[in-house]
N, C-alpha and C positions, 0 to 999 in steps of 0.2 A: 656570172651571176645567175644566168638561167639554169645552169647545172645545179646550183645550190637550191634554187626554188623548186626544181623538179625532184630533188631528193632521190636521185637514182631510180626514178620510176615509181617511187612510193609516196609521192607528194600528197595524194588524196588521203592516205592513212595518217601521215605525219601531221599535216595541217589540221585534219579533223581531230586528231588527238590533242593538239595544242588548243583548239577551240573548245573541246569538251572540258579540258582541265581549267581553262580560263573561266568558263561559265560556272564550273563547280566551285572554284576559289572565290569568285564574286558572290555566289550564293552563300557560301559559308561566312564570308566577311559581313554580308548584310544581316544574316541570321545572328551572328555574334554581336554585332552592333545593336540590333534590336533587343537582344537578351540583356546586354549591358545597360541599356537605357531603362528597361523594365526593372532590373535589379536596383538601379539607382532610385527609381521612383518608389519601389517597395521599401527601401531603406529610409527614404524621406518620410513616407507615411508612417512607418514604425517609429521613427524619431518623434514625429508630431504626436503620435498616440502616447508614447512614453512620457513626453513632456506634459501632455494634458492630464494624464493619470497622476503625475507627480504634483501638479498644481492642485488637484482635487484632495489629496491627502494632506 
């Protein structure tokens, strides 16, 4: 098991790469989730605006 974790002497580079990718993926996931929520809020506002304009006419 220790040999696997040592990665043939390249453990620092391998584990650092895994950490960087994990942080990047988490950041992308959070950014996408925030954008999706913002888009849903924009759609809801537009729907309300359209409904209000329809009632005025």
